[in-house]
LOSENU-205950 format. One record per atom (N, C-alpha, C, O, CB): residue in one letter; x, y, z. Coordinates in steps of 0.02 Angstrom, whole numbers, plus 50000, padded with zeros to 5 digits. Glycine has a CB too. Layout:
BEGIN
AXYZ...
***
This chain:
BEGIN
M500404994249996M499964999449997M500395006150007M500905006150041M499444998150053S500195011549977S500505018149972S500555021050046S500245018550092S500085023049922A500955026450052A501065029650110A500335033450129A500125033650187A501705034650101V500045035850080V499355038950088V498895034550113V498485036650154V499075041550028A498875028050092A498465022550111A498565021050184A498115020250225A498625016550070W499185020950195W499345019350268W499195024050317W499035022350374W500025018050277I499235030050299I498995035850344I498285035650347I498015036750401I499205042950319A497925034250293A497145033550297A496975028150343A496555029250387A496795031850225V497265022550339V497085017350385V497225018750455V496825017150499V497425011350368G497775021850468G497965023950533G497385029050562G497185028650620G498695027350528S497185033050521S496535038550540S495945033650552S495575034450600S496315044650469L495855028650506L495225024650513L495175020950580L494655020950613L495165019350455V495785017550601V495875014550662V495755019250717V495435017650767V496515011650666A496025025250709A495935030150770A495185031650776A494915031950831A496355037450759W494875032450723W494145033850724W493705028650755W493205030350788W493905034850657V493865021950746V493545016550767V493645016850842V493165016550881V493795010150733W494285017450864W494395017750941W493995023550968W493635022351017W495165018850960L494025030150940L493635035750963L492835033850969L492465035751014L493755041850913L492685030350923L491915028450918L491705024750971L491165025850998L491725024350857L492145019650994L491965014451037L492345014851109L492115012351160L492125007750999G492955018451106G493405017851167G493415024151207G493715024251260G494125016051147Q493105029651183Q493215036451221Q492575038651255Q492375044451251Q493435042451170G492235033651291G491745035751332G491065037851289G490645041651313G492035041551374F491025035351232F490485037251193F490305044451192F489725046651196F489945033751212F490905048251184F490795055851194F490325058351141F490005063451155F491465060051190W490255055851087W489855058051034W489115058351055W488745061851020W489965053550976R488855055051108R488115054651117R487995061351159R488415064351192R487855047251158T487395062651151T487145069151190T486665067951236T486275072651248T486855074151147D486595061251273D486145059751317D486235061351397D485815060351440D486065053551306Q486865064051405Q487055065751481Q486715072151497Q486965077651484Q487875066651494R486095071351526R485675077151540R485615076851621R485885072251651R484925076651499L485285081551651L485205081551724L484855074751746L484315072751722L484775088051747P485215071351793P484895064851815P484265065351846P484115070651874P485305061251859S483865060151846S483165060051878S483225062551956S483675060951994S482835052251875R482745066151968R482795069952026R482075070252064R481535070452034R483055076952007A482165070252133A481545069652177A481655076252216A482225078052233A481495062352227A481035080152231A481055084952265A481275084352337A480975080152371A480535087352257P481745087952366P481905086252432P481395088952488P480995093552480P482605088852444A481475085452541A480905087652588A481045094452617A480585097852641A480815082552648H481635096352616H481865103252635H482315105852580H482825102852563H482265103252706W482135111352553W482475114752500W483055118952533W482915123452572W481965119352459P483695117452518P484265121052549P484355127852522P484115129552468P484905117152541S484705131752559S484755138952547S485335139452485S485785135252480S484985143252622V485275144152445V485715144852388V486025152152382V485635156852391V485315143052325A486645153352368A486845159352348A487105159052280A487535154952265A487295161852392I486845163352238I487035163552168I487565168852152I487385174752153I486425164852127V488195167452137V488675171552128V488865172552056V488995167752021V489195169552164V488875179352032V488885180951959V489555185651954V489545191351977V488135184951933P490055183451928P490575188451916P490465192051843P490355188751792P491295184751921A490495198351845A490335202551784A490865207851770A490985212251812A489645205951794R491165207551716R491565212851688R491275215151620R491205211051574R492315210551680D491105221851612D490845224751554D490335220651524D490395218451467D491335226051508E489795219551563E489235214651542E488595218951533E488055216051537E489115208451598A488625225051522A488065229651515A487545227051462A486935227451469A488335236651494D487885224051405D487475221251346D487125214851369D486565213651347D487935219651281M487405210851410M487085204651422M486615204851480M486145200851480M487595199551432L486685208951528L486345208351593L485575209051583L485175205551614L486615213951642P485385213751536P484645214651524P484245207551508P483635206851516P484555219651461V484655202951487V484335196151469V484535191551525V484115187451543V484585193051396S485075191551552S485295186051594S485115186951666S484935182151700S486015185151589L485165193451691L485045195251761L484245193551779L484085190251828L485235203651771P483835196051737P483125195551750P482925188051755P482465186451793P482735199151694S483265183351716S483175176451717S483325173551783S482995168951805S483575173351668L483865176451818L484015174451888L483555176951941L483415173651991L484685176551905L483335182851927L482865186251974L482205182351974L481855181752024L482745193851952A482075179751917A481355175751909A481455168951924A481055164851900A481035175951834Q481975166651963Q481915159551985Q481475157652031Q481425160152087Q482455157352007D481085152152002D480535149552049D480845143852097D480785137952082D479885146252003Y481125145552146Y481475141152196Y481125141252259Y481035146752285Y482205143252209P480885135552290P480535134852348P480875136852406P480545138852455P480355128652356G481535136652407G481995138452471G482245145652463G482015149352420G482655133352480H482735147352507H482955154352512H483525154052459H483955149652455H483205156652591A483465159452419A484055160752370A484145167752363A483645171352363A483955157652300E484785170352355E484895177552341E485525177452290E485855172352281E485055182152413I485635183152260I486105184352208I486625189552235I486485194552268I485735186852143F487255187552218F487835191752233F488165193552162F488505189152136F488355187952284L488085198752134L488475200452076L489025204652089L488945209952119L488095203552028V489675202452065V490245205552078V490455209052014V490605205951963V490745200752103D490465216052019D490655220551966D491465220951963D491795223952006D490315227851979D491685217951913D492405216851909D492715222551861D492885222051802D492565209351882C492755228451905C493105234851870C492785236551802C493135238451755C493915233551855S492175235951796S491805237151732S491835244551711S491835249051753S491065234951739K491865245551647K491955252351627K491245254551588K491195260151563K492635253051578D490735250051585D490175251551546D489575251851592D489005251451568D490085246551490G489665252651654G489035254351699G488765247451718G488165247151734G488415259051656T489095242351719T488825235251740T488455234951802T487885232651807T489375230251747G488855237751858G488635237351923G488015241651932G487525239451962G489185239351970A488015247851905A487385252251909A486775248851870A486215248651896A487525259751877L486895246451812L486355243351780L486105237251818L485505235951818L486555241551713A486555233351850A486335227551890A485795230051948A485265227151956A487015223851925R485975235351982R485585237952031R484985239852007R484495238352041R485865242952062E484885243451946E484295245951912E483825239851894E483215239951905E484505250151847L484145234951868L483695229251851L483425225451909L482865222751907L484055224451809S483815225351959S483615222452020S482945225752056S482525222752089S484215222852065V482955231352042V482295235752063V481765235552017V481175235252035V482435243052071R481965235851954R481425235551904R481105229651892R480505229751878R481625237451846C481485223251895C481275217451884C481025213251948C480775207651945C481775214651850A481135216452002A481045213052067A481315205352066A481745203452026A480275213252085G481025201252113G481165194852122G481685193452173G481655196752225G481335192252064L482205188752166L482675186852220L483075193752239L483155198252198L483195180552194P483315194152305P483655199352324P484395199352294P484745194352286P483615199652396V484565205552282V485265206252245V485795210552286V485605215452316V485155209852171T486335208952286T486865212652322T487415213752262T487645208952230T487175208252391V487605220452250V488125220752205V488675223652240V488575228152281V487965224452145V489315221052227V489985222952259V490445224052201V490365221552146V490285217252310S490945228252219S491465229152177S492195228552212S492375232952250S491365235752147P492575223352200P493105221452248P493815225452220P494335225252253P493185212552249G493775228852159G494375231952140G494765226752091G494555221252075G494805234052206E495355229552071E495835226252025E496065219652064E496115219952125E496485231352005P496185214352031P496405208352066P497195209252082P497585212352045P496255201652019E497375206152141E497955205252164E498415201252118E498175197352077E497885202752224P499065201952125P499475197452079P499325190352100P499165188652157P500275199052081G499415186452047G499265178952060G498555177452056G498395171652071G499495176552129W498075181652037W497405179152028W497205181451961W497405186951941W496915181552083T496795177251923T496385179151867T495785183251886T495495182451940T496175173051831G495615187451842G495025192551858G494375188851879G494055190751928G494855197051791K494185183651841K493575180151862K493605176951933K493155177751975K493435174651812L494145173651942L494235170552007L494255175552064L493975174552117L494875166452008W494625181552050W494675186252098W493985188652120W493845189452179W495095191652073A493545189852065A492835191452077A492475186152117A492115187652165A492485192352012L492565179952098L492215174152133L492435174152201L492035172852245L492355167052101R493045175452216R493355175252294R492905180052332R492645178152385R494225178152301H492795186352307H492355190652347H491685189052350H491385189452404H492385196752327G491365187052289G490725184652292G490575179152338G490095179352375G490535182952231I490985174052335I490935167852382I491055170452448I490615168752487I491455161952366A491475173652469A491655176352536A491005179352562A490745177252613A492255181752535L490735184452524L490075188252544L489535182852554L489205182952605L489835193852485A489445178352510A488895173952505A488945169052572A488445167352602A488925169852433R489575167252589R489665162452647R489435165952711R489245162652759R490435160052654S489455172352713S489275175152774S488495174552784S488245176052839S489505182452776R488125172252733R487395170152743R487335163152759R486775161152774R486965171552683E487855158752757E487895152152768E487425147852719E487015143952743E487725151052839P487495148552656P487055144852616P487395137952610P487995136752618P486915148452547E486885133052591E487165126152584E487425124852506E487815120252492E486565120452606Y487185129052464Y487485128252393Y487665134952375Y487415140052399Y486985125052337L488145134552326L488375140752287L488215138752213L488435133652188L489205142552299L487795143452178L487745143352103L488205148352075L488095154352084L487025144752078L488775145952039L489235149652009L488995150551929L488995145651892L489945146252020T488795156951907T488515157151836T488775163051813T488905167651852T487745157051828D488885163451748D489225168951713D488675174551695D488085172951696D489595166251645A488855180151681A488335186151669A488135185551597A487815190251574A488645193851684D488285180351557D488035179751489D487645173751488D487525171251433D488565179551435I487435170951542I486965164651545I486295165951571I486185168751625I487255159051588A485835163651527A485115165351545A484805158051574A484975152851545A484665168451473H484375157851626H484155151951654H483425152251650H483135157651661H484415150851725E483115147051634E482335146351635E482145146551708E482565145151750E482075139151600P481525148151726P481345149051796P481495143251839P481695144251896P480625150551802D481435137051816D481565130551860D482195128351857D482345122951880D481155124651843S482645132551826S483335130151819S483725128051890S484065123051898S483735135851783L483595133251940L483995132152003L483665126252041L484015122352073L484015139052049R482995125652037R482605120452070R482925113852046R483115109552086R481815121052053E482985113151980E483155106851950E483895104351968E484065098551978E483055107551873L484265109451969L484995108351987L485005106052062L485275100752077L485455115351977V484715109952108V484725107352171V484515100552180V484865096452209V484375111152211A483885099252155A483545092352165A484055087652136A484185082552167A482785091352126A484405089052075A484835083652047A485445082552100A485615076952117A485115085851969A485715087452120A486325087752170A486095083152230A486405078152249A486525095952197G485565085352256G485335081852320G485205074252313G485455070152352G484685085052344S484775072552258S484625065852251S485175061652224S485155055552231S484075065252211G485625064452197G486215061152171G486835060852215G487325057552200G486385064352109G486785064352268G487395064952309G488015067852281G488575065852297G487575058652331F487875073152235F488355076452203F488665082752238F488275086652263F488085078052143D489255083852242D489565090052269D489635095152217D489705101052235D490225088652298L489635093452151L489585098652097L489225096052040L489345090652013L490265101152074V488765100252023V488295098651959V488385104551912V488225110351927V487445097951978S488665102751852S488765107751803S488375106051737S488355100451714S489505108451790Q488095111151712Q487765110251642Q488165114851595Q488365120551610Q486935112151642M488255111951537M488625115551478M488035120451443M487625117651407M488985109451418A487995126051453A487395130451429A487415129151355A487955128051327A487455138851447R486855129351322R486745129151245R487025135951220R486765141251237R485915128351223L487495135751184L487795142151149L487365143951098L486945140251073L488495141251117R487485150751081R487055153851029R487315150850960R487915150150948R487115162351032V486825148950916V487065147550852V486575151050798V486065148150777V487115139550843E486735156450779E486315159850729E486715163350669E486455163850613E485885165150766S487245165350680S487665167150622S487875160850588S487775155350613S488285171350642V488175161650528V488465156350481V489075154550521V489135148450524V488655158950401W489485157350548W490165155850585W489925152550655W490265148150682W490665163350597E489375154850682E489185151150742E488975144350731E489135139850770E488665154450774R488595143250673R488345136850660R488885131950635R488805125850637R487795137450612L489425134750611L489975130950585L490525128850643L490855123650643L490305135250528V490555133750691V491065132650744V490845130950813V491185127350849V491465138450750V490315133450829V490045132150901V489845124650914V490045122050966V489405136750914P489455121150870P489375114550891P489955110250898P489955105550937P488965111550849A490535112050856A491155108850856A491475109950924A491785105650955A491595111250800F491365115950943F491685117251014F491485112551072F491925110351109F491515124151037V490805110951082V490565106351115V490745099051108V490845095251155V490015107151108Y490775097651041Y490985091151017Y491755090051038Y491895084751067Y490875090550937F492205094151027F492815093651042F492985093451121F493435089851144F493115098651008F492615097551158F492645097151224F492445090151254F492805087051292F492235102251249S491875088251232S491625081351258S492125076051240S492225071251277S490905079351226Q492445076951181Q492895071351159Q493625071851207Q493955066851221Q493065072451070L493755077351226L494285078051277L494135076251345L494585073951380L494515084451278Y493465077351372Y493175076451434Y492545072351424Y491995074951433Y493045082951468P492635065551404P491965062251398P491505062751467P491685060551521P492105054451380F490935065651455F490455066651511F490345059951548F490325059851610F489765069551485R490275054451512R490105048551548R490745046351595R490655043351649R489905042751496W491375048051572W491945046651615W491905052051673W492075050151729W492645047051574V491725058051663V491665062551724V491205060251774V491365060651834V491435069251705N490635057551755N490045056451787N490065050151828N489665049451874N489515056251739R490545045251814R490435039251846R490805039851912R491265043851919R490665033351803A490585035751962A490845035052028A491635033052025A491855028751987A490405029652067G491985036452066G492685034952067G493075037752004G493645035851993G492765027352072A492795041951966A493075043751896A493765047951915A493865051251966A492475048751847R494195046851861R494815051051865R494825056851819R495265061151823R495405046951851T494325057051773T494205062951731T493745068351767T493185067251790T493865060551663A494055073951768A493665080051797A493565085351743A494025086751705A494045083451860A492955088351740A492845093551703A492185096551723A491765093151753A492895091751634A492075103051707A491465106451723A491395112151668A491865113851633A491485109451800A490745115051662A490635120751621A490515127051659A489985127951689A490075119551577G490965131151659G491005136951705G490385141651693G490295146251733G491705141151693G489965140751644G489345145251649G488835143951692G488415148351703G489045145651593C488825137251724C488335135051765C488565129051807C488545123251786C487775133551726V488785131051869V489065126351919V488675127051983V488675132352014V489825127751931L488345121752002L488105121652071L488555117952114L488685112052104L487425118752076L488825121852166L489335118452206L489145118352280L488945123552307L490025122052196R489195112552313R489045112552384R489555117052419R490135117252401R489055105152414T489315120752468T489785125452499T490295121552540T490895123152542T489405130552543E490055116252572E490495111452618E491095109452572E491675109652592E490055104352646A490915107252503A491475105352455A491855110452439A492465109252436A491265102652395A491655116752427A492055122652417A492545123752464A493115125052444A491685128252414V492415123452531V492795124152578V493365118452589V493935119852606V492375124952630R493165112352578R493615107252579R494125107152523R494685105052532R493275101552580A493895109652462A494345110352406A494735117152407A495155118352364A493945109552342R494585121452455R494895128352460R494765131752398R495235134752371R495665128352474V494185131652369V493945135652316V493775142452332V493375142952379V493405132752288P493995148352303P494375148052239P495105149052247P495455149752197P494135153152190E495365149152311E496075150152324E496495145452286E496965147252251E496235149452395S496305139252295S496775134152266S496895133852188S497335130452162S496525127352287I496465137752155I496435138052079I496505145052060I496285146652004I495765134952050R496795150052102R496735156852088R497065158952027R496915164352003R496965160452139Q497545154651998Q497925157351938Q497685154151878Q497975155151825Q498685156151944A497085149451884A496865145551826A496515151151769A496145155951781A496295139351855V496745149051710V496425152851651V495825148751627V495315151551608V496965153851587I495875141951629I495265137551619I495035135551684I495195130351712I495385131351575D494625140451709D494395139351784D494025133751792D494165130051839D493985144651811D493475132351747D493045127451755D493275120251769D493035116451811D492685127651703V493765118951727V494055111851729V494475111251791V494505105751820V494495110251664S494855117251817S495185117651870S494745116351932S494885112251976S495505123651870L494185120251930L493735119351989L493535112351996L493515110052053L493115123551984A493365108551944A493125101551955A493685097251977A493585092352013A492805098651892R494295099051952R494805094551982R494925095252048R495035090252083R495385095051953A494935101852073A494965103352149A494415099752190A494555097052244A494885111152161V493815099752165V493265096652203V493355089852199V493285086752252V492595098352180Q493505086952149Q493565079152135Q494185077552171Q494175072052199Q493625076852052G494685080752176G495335078852215G495335079452291G495795077152326G495885083152192S494785082752314S494685083752388S494125078452414S493885078852470S494445091652403G493975073752370G493515068152380G492795069852364G492355066052385G493565065752450G492625075752325G491985076652292G491745073052241G492145070352203G491935081952271R491105072352233R490735068452177R490435074152128R490035078452146R490095063252211I490705073452065I490475078452011I490095075651961I490135069651947I491025081851978W489685079851928W489245078351875W489265084151815W489205090151828W488505077551906L489345081851756L489325086351698L488865084151642L488855078451620L490005087151671G488515088751622G488045085951564G487825093051524G487965098751541G487295081251599L487445090951466L487175096351419L486525099351452L486135095751483L487015093051343A486425105651443A485855109251467A485295109351416A485435109451356A486055116351486D484685109251436D484125109651400D483795117151410D483495119951365D483685103851421R483885119651471R483535125451494R483995131051523R483785135351562R483055123351546V484665130651499V485155136451520V485495137251453V485695132651418V485725134751586D485525144151440D485765146651373D486255152351382D486175156651426D485175149151328S486775152351337S487195157951332S486845162851286S486565160851235S487885155951307V486855169251304V486555174451256V487085177951220V486915182351180V486125179751293R487775176451229R488245180451201R488315178951129R488385173151110R488855179951235P488285184951083P488375182751019P489065182651000P489475186151029P488015186450976Y489255178250946Y489885178750919Y489785178350842Y489885173150810Y490345173350948P489575183950817P489295184450741P489815183050692P489665180450638P489005191550722C490475184850709C491045184750654C491505179550678C491525177850737C491445191950643L491925176750626L492465172450639L492915175150690L493155171350732L492835171050580A493025181150689A493585184050736A493345183650804A493755182450848A493775191650720D492705184650819D492455183250888D492585176550916D492845175750971D491745184150889L492395171550874L492495165250898L493215163850896L493445160150939L492115160350860W493575166150853W494345164850855W494715167350921W495185164150945W494685168650793R494475173350950R494705175451011R494505170951070R494885169351116R494495182051021M493795168951064M493615164951116M494035158351128M494185156251183M492945163451105V494195155351068V494565149251074V495285150851085V495575147851130V494475144951015S495605155051052S496315155251059S496555158351124S497135157351144S496605158851002R496135162151158R496355165451221R496585159551272R496995160551316R495725170051253S496305153651262S496455148651317S496705142551290S496855138151331S495845147151358A496785141351220A496895134651191A497615132851217A497715127351244A496825134451108Y498085137451208Y498785135051234Y498865134251300Y499355130951317Y499295139251218A498465136651345A498455135451421A498145128551431A498315125451482A498015141251462Q497725125851389Q497435119451392Q497935113651383Q497905107951407Q496905119051341L498435116551340L499065111951321L499615112851373L500175110351368L499375113751247R499395116751423R499955117151481R500585121651458R501125121151487R500245109151499H500485125851408H500985130051379H501635125851359H502205128051364H501165135851429N501465119351336N502085115551323N502115114151238N501675111451205N502075107951370P502705116651216P502755115851146P502715108451113P502505107351056P503375118951129L502945103751156L502905097551132L502195094951127L502015091751078L503305093351172V501825096251173V501165094451179V500775097951117V500345094751085V500895096751251L500935103951105L500685107651045L500805104150983L500365103450940L500985114151039L501475101750978L501665098550917L501235091850907L501015090250852L502445097050919G501135088350962G500745081850963G500055083450946G499735079650909G500775078151032T499785088650970T499105090550956T498975091950888T498485089650858T498915096250994V499435096050858V499345098250779V499415091450740V499005090650695V499995104250750L499845086850749L499975081350716L499335076850722L499055074250674L500625078150741G499115076250790G498485072450803G497915074250765G497595069950734G498295072950871L497725081450763L497205084050726L497275082850655L496775081350622L497145090650738A497865083450630A498055082650559A497835075050541A497465074050493A498885084250547L498085070150578L497935063750562L497195061450568L496925057750528L498345059750602I496925064150621I496185062050635I495695065350594I495225062050572I495975063350704Y495765071650581Y495255076450547Y495445077950478Y494985078650437Y495195083150586L496065078550459L496205081950401L496435075750348L496275076050288L496805087850416A496755071050372A497005064650330A496385061650292A496435060550232A497355058650381P495835060250324P495325056450287P495075060050225P495045056650174P494745055050331P494885066650224P494655068850159P495265070250109P495165070050049P494225075250169V495835071550134V496415071850092V496515065150056V496545064649995V497025073750133A496555060050101A496685053650068A496155050950020A496325047249973A496785048750117L495525052650031L494965050949993L495065054549926L495035051249875L494295052750029V495175060549923V495275064149854V495915061549819V495895059949759V495345072249865A496465061049854A497115058449833A497025051549804A497315049849753A497615058249892G496625047749836G496545041049814G496105040449748G496195035949707G496245036949871L495625045049742L495125044949693L495595047049627L495575043949574L494455050249713V495975052149641V496365055949582V496915050549561V496995049349502V496755063849608A497245047749603A497775042449582A497615035849576A498055031749563A498275042349623G497005034349586G496775028049576G497015023249632G497125017349618G496965025749510D497085025449691D497335021649744D496775019649786D496645023249834D497855025249781A496395013849772A495885011049799A495875010849881A495405012949915A495865004649770P496465008049905P496475007749979P496455014150016P496165014650069P497045004250000A496805019449986A496825025950016A496125029450017A495895032550065A497325030149979A495755028549947A495105032149943A494645027849994A494265030850032A494785032549862W494675021049993W494135017350038W494335019150113W493895021250150W494135008450025A494915018550134A495065020050204A494905028150228A494675029950282A495865018350215G495085031850177G494925039150188G494205039550201G493965041350255G495125043750126G493855037750150G493115039150149G492825035650206G492385038750236G492755036950082A492975029950228A492705026450282A492835030450351A492415030950396A493015019150283A493455032950353A493635037050419A493205043750411A492965045850464A494545038950427W493085046550364W492765053050354W492005051550374W491685055550408W492865055850275A491745045650351A491045043850361A490945042750445A490445044750475A490855036650315V491445039750473V491355038950544V491345045850584V490895047650623V491925034550570M491875049150568M491925056050586M491315060550576M491185064550621M492465058850550A490965060150527A490375064050512A489815061250554A489415065050581A490205063950437G489785054350559G489235050950601G489285052750677G488785053750712G489285042950593T489875053050697T489975055350775T489785062350788T489585064150843T490725054850798Y489845066550731Y489665073250737Y488915074950736Y488735080350759Y489985076650686M488485070650709M487855071450699M487365072950754M486905077050748M487705066550669P487505068850816P487135070350874P487265076750901P486775079750924P487225065750923V487805079450902V487915086450927V487505091950881V487175096650903V488735088050925L487605090350812L487215095050769L486435094150784L486055098950779L487365093550689G486225088350802G485475087650820G485345091050884G484805094050892G485235080050825Y485785090950931Y485655095250995Y485585102150978Y485155105551007Y486215094751047Y485995104650930Y485905111750922Y485405113250861Y485355118850835Y486615115050912R485095108250844R484555109150791R484815112650727R484545117550700R483955113250820Q485315109750709Q485755111550640Q485555106750593Q485215101850608Q486595111150646S485775107850532S485615103250475S486265098350482S486825100550497S485545107450394L486135091950470L486545086350472L487105087050412L487655084450415L486075079750467W486875090650360W487355092150306W487965095450326W488445095550288W487065096150255L487975098150381L488545101450412L489085096950433L489665098850442L488335105150470A488865090350442A489375085350466A489945084150425A490505084050451A489085079050476P489875083350363P490515082450325P491025088450324P491605087850304P490325080950256L490755094050346L491145100150350L491605099750409L492005104250417L490705106350354L491575094850451L492005095250515L492765095350507L493125097750551L491845089350559P493035092550447P493695093350445P493885099850431P494415101650456P493975089150403F493545104150394F493715111050385F493655114850453F494085118850471F493265114150331T493095113550490T493105116850562T493655114650607T493875118550649T492475115350599A493885108250599A494465105950635A495115110050617A495495112250660A494565098550619L495195110650553L495745115250530L495765122350559L496285125250575L495705115750458L495145124950562L495105131750602L495305130750671L495695134850697L494365134950603Y495085125350708Y495285125350777Y496055124050781Y496405126150827Y494875120050818L496295120250729L497055119650733L497465125750729L497965126850762L497305115450681L497165129850681L497495136650668L497395141350730L497825145450748L497175140250601M496815140550761M496685144550825M497195142350882M497465146450918M495915143450850T497275136150886T497775133550937T498415136450933T498675139850977T497885126450930V498695134950867V499315138150853V499445145850860V499985148450877V499435136650792D498885148850844D498825156650855D498955157950929D499335162350949D498075159550834S498585153650970S498585154651041S499245153951069S499405157451117S498155150151074A499705149151040A500385148551060A500795153951039A501245155951077A500665142851037V500675157050977V501045162550952V500905168651000V501375171851025V500825164150876R500265170051012R500105175051060R500405174751126R500595179751156R499445175251068H500435167951153H500755167751217H501495169351216H501735172451264H500665161351245Y501855167351165Y502575168951162Y502725176051143Y503295178251151Y502905164451113R502255179651118R502305186751108R502065190251160R502015196351153R501985188951051G501865187151223G501625191351281G500855193551273G500615197851310G502115197951288R500515190751226R499775192151219R499345186551229R498765186651208R499625194851154G499595181751259G499155175351273G498715176751332G498795181251373G499605168651289A498155171751329A497675172251383A497405178651398A497255180351456A497945169951439A497315182951339A496995189451349A496275189651350A495995186351307A497185193851300W495905193051395W495095193851394W494995200751424W495235202451478W494665187651442K494595204751383K494335210451414K494775215451450K494645218451502K493895208351455G495415215751404G495885220751433G496445217951475G496955221351485G495505225451474R496365211551501R496885208651539R497245202451505R496955198551466R496595206651606T497835202051522T498315197051497T498615193951554T498895197351598T498855199951450Y498575186851556Y498805182951612Y499435178451596Y499485174951545Y498225178551634A499895178951642A500575174651638A500335166751642A499785165251666A501145176751708R500715162951622R500605156151636R500685155051704R501105158351735R501025152051600P500305150451737P500245150151815P500905149651849P501005152851901P499825143951839E501395145551822E501955145451858E502405151351864E502855151751906E502285140751837A502265155651822A502665162251810A502235167851849A502465173551854A502745164251723A501675166351875A501275171951904A501485172151981A501615167052012A500435170751894P501515178452007P501755178952076P501315175152127P500715174552116P501775186252097D501585172552181D501215168252233D501035173852281D501275179452277D501675161752271Q500555171752332Q500445176352381Q500305172352446Q500185175352498Q499875181152360
***
């Protein structure tokens, strides 16, 4: 066989293994587990870090104010040095929309060794704990919740004995680029952190989705959250690891009634979202970056290249193996497209989307070495081991 055919066969073998041996990552049936209403509804503090979120708050904050929760719940919104009037707008919305009580605080710029979001969470959690809540709901300022969201989260955590319950909010898919890139983001995340592996008892795989995390206060104290992860750029996965590492049980799944309202209308917007943390995900290691690029090329780019090259050159083994690998790849992508209510005809385009993610990852590394890595809303963070301790 030709070299192209051997590469195509290698890709096909990899896809068969991913299909059957990677926790069935491609399935989308990991939703909130069956839940029974508790006899006593525990108290919950909702902590919302917000930096320059005046455009998002009119949609997201009223959804929290309107939570239909039988127990006591209150909101702590932490204005992280916003320049667009986020704090004032939050106070105005809390009066205008009524609902759950809201406290707005502004802790100032983060101390060295802290990322901005975790600095905001530190102050929000500290203030919330003065009320002695049994649970903390950590949710972003661009996340909208249906009225029963908190009730279902608490019921699932209590009945399942979970210390952390996280839902991956359904991201917006309206523009052409959102439809092409966003479902793949969830697909790649679940491939890296298969939800079934995260959710099984005694799991060693830990992950969470930072937009919606219900955390038992006792577990947060035991895991020293957020102090123990204060430098983390990918804070949600770090949070899950800290809770799991301290003996906590975690659960992660897809959301049906929790949505991100942040728009990413252009490719440049999505590019910034991915590239700001992609190299941090690779632990800022150039060898891991090289392995990732080669792996993405073998798994996602080789099949269509081998199919076309095989057809042109009359290389039947290359064409057959490349086409079969591409078909398996597209088939595993279809459930995520269905979850996002997108056309299944987008599935064969996954190699092109994977190429975009490969380029975003390389760009993330380039930005890091130019001193512009992990940048978000006017802040740039050093790699954790280079950040000052306190």
